[in-house]
C-alpha positions as CSV (number, residue, x, y, z in Angstrom):
1,M,0.0,0.0,0.1
2,R,3.1,2.1,-0.1
3,G,3.1,5.5,-1.8
4,K,-0.1,7.0,-3.7
5,N,-2.4,4.4,-2.0
6,A,-1.3,5.2,1.4
7,Q,-1.5,9.1,0.7
8,R,-4.8,8.7,-0.7
9,V,-6.3,6.5,2.4
10,C,-4.7,8.8,4.9
11,Q,-5.3,12.0,2.8
12,S,-1.8,13.1,3.7
13,A,1.7,12.7,2.3
14,D,2.9,13.0,5.8
15,L,4.4,9.5,6.9
16,T,3.9,10.1,10.5
17,L,0.2,10.3,10.0
18,W,0.1,6.9,8.1
19,R,1.0,5.2,11.5
20,E,-2.4,6.1,12.8
21,R,-4.4,4.6,9.8
22,T,-3.7,0.9,10.5
23,L,-5.1,-1.3,7.8
24,T,-7.9,-3.7,8.8
25,W,-6.1,-6.6,7.4
26,M,-2.6,-6.1,9.2
27,R,-1.4,-6.1,12.5
28,R,-1.0,-2.7,14.0
29,D,2.8,-3.3,15.0
30,Y,3.3,-4.6,11.4
31,W,2.0,-1.3,10.0
32,E,3.8,0.7,12.2
33,G,7.1,-1.0,11.5
34,L,6.6,-0.5,7.7
35,C,5.8,3.1,8.3
36,N,9.0,3.4,10.2
37,I,10.9,2.0,7.6
38,W,9.4,4.3,4.9
39,A,10.0,7.3,7.1
40,A,13.7,6.5,7.4
41,E,16.1,8.8,5.5
42,R,17.8,6.0,3.8
43,W,14.5,4.5,2.5
44,Q,13.5,8.0,1.3
45,E,17.0,8.4,-0.6
46,T,16.5,5.0,-2.2
47,S,13.0,5.7,-3.0
48,T,14.0,8.8,-4.8
49,T,16.8,7.2,-6.7
50,M,14.6,4.5,-7.8
51,K,11.9,7.1,-9.1
52,V,14.6,8.8,-11.1
53,N,15.8,5.6,-12.6
54,R,12.4,4.4,-13.6
55,A,11.6,7.6,-15.1
56,A,15.0,7.9,-17.2
57,N,14.3,4.4,-18.6
58,P,10.7,3.5,-19.0
59,E,11.3,0.7,-21.5
60,A,13.1,-1.3,-18.6
61,N,10.2,-1.2,-16.6
62,K,7.6,-3.5,-18.3
63,H,5.5,-5.7,-16.5
64,T,6.8,-9.5,-16.4
65,S,5.7,-13.0,-15.2
66,G,8.8,-14.1,-13.4
67,S,11.7,-13.4,-15.6
68,V,9.8,-13.3,-18.8
69,S,7.9,-10.1,-20.1
70,F,4.3,-10.5,-21.0
71,A,5.3,-9.4,-24.5
72,T,7.7,-12.6,-24.8
73,H,4.8,-14.8,-23.4
74,Q,2.4,-13.3,-25.9
75,S,4.9,-13.8,-28.9
76,R,5.4,-17.4,-27.8
77,L,1.8,-18.1,-27.6
78,E,1.1,-16.5,-31.0
79,S,3.9,-18.7,-32.5
80,Y,2.5,-21.7,-30.8
81,S,-1.0,-21.1,-32.0
82,Q,0.4,-20.6,-35.5
83,Q,2.4,-23.8,-35.5
84,M,-0.5,-25.8,-34.0
85,I,-2.8,-24.6,-37.1
86,E,-0.1,-25.3,-39.5
87,K,0.6,-28.9,-38.1
88,Y,-3.0,-29.9,-37.6
89,A,-4.5,-28.2,-40.6
90,R,-5.6,-31.5,-42.0
91,E,-6.8,-33.0,-38.9
92,E,-10.4,-33.0,-37.5
93,E,-9.1,-32.2,-33.9
94,Q,-6.0,-30.8,-32.5
95,P,-4.8,-31.8,-29.0
96,Q,-5.0,-29.2,-26.2
97,L,-1.2,-29.3,-26.1
98,D,1.4,-30.5,-28.2
99,P,4.8,-30.4,-26.1
100,E,7.0,-30.7,-29.3
101,V,5.1,-27.6,-30.7
102,W,5.6,-25.7,-27.4
103,V,9.2,-26.5,-27.1
104,A,9.8,-25.2,-30.7
105,A,7.5,-22.1,-29.9
106,S,9.3,-21.2,-26.7
107,S,12.8,-21.9,-27.9
108,A,15.0,-24.7,-26.8
109,P,14.7,-25.9,-23.1
110,K,17.2,-24.3,-20.8
111,K,18.9,-26.0,-17.8
112,G,16.6,-29.0,-18.6
113,Y,13.5,-27.3,-18.2
114,V,10.8,-26.1,-20.4
115,Y,9.5,-22.9,-19.4
116,G,5.7,-22.8,-19.6
117,F,5.2,-26.4,-18.6
118,G,5.3,-25.9,-14.9
119,H,7.0,-28.3,-12.5
120,S,4.5,-31.4,-12.5
121,M,4.5,-32.2,-16.3
122,D,6.9,-34.9,-17.3
123,T,8.9,-33.4,-20.2
124,S,11.6,-36.2,-20.6
125,G,10.1,-37.5,-23.9
126,V,9.9,-33.8,-25.2
127,L,13.3,-32.9,-24.0
128,S,15.1,-36.0,-25.7
129,G,13.9,-34.6,-29.1
130,A,14.3,-31.0,-28.2
131,S,17.9,-30.7,-29.3
132,S,16.9,-31.4,-33.0
133,L,13.9,-28.9,-32.7
134,G,16.2,-26.2,-31.5
135,S,18.8,-26.5,-34.2
């Protein structure tokens, strides 16, 4: 709730007044601890530096999902959709997921992991053929 939201709720930019407006879902001592951190000079300096950095380089501040940007996810999904259409153009039904097509669309696996599969899916069969797909 830091920043603009806290200012709006407390109707003040004064950090000392924020302490009095404990959130209903947070323990009072936790809230006061956060307010004390935010009021510290070192935090204020870091906050100002980060604001300047974000303003100077807006392209670097895109939303991400983990370490992959939404734009990258969108590109991979579009590539996957197109490859699925091409692969199954003559088929009556296409599977919900074709692991080989996903590996090709999302690039070769890295560190033995196919990003986007999650941790519970067995990818050993896909990974064994991934070296040929990636090259």
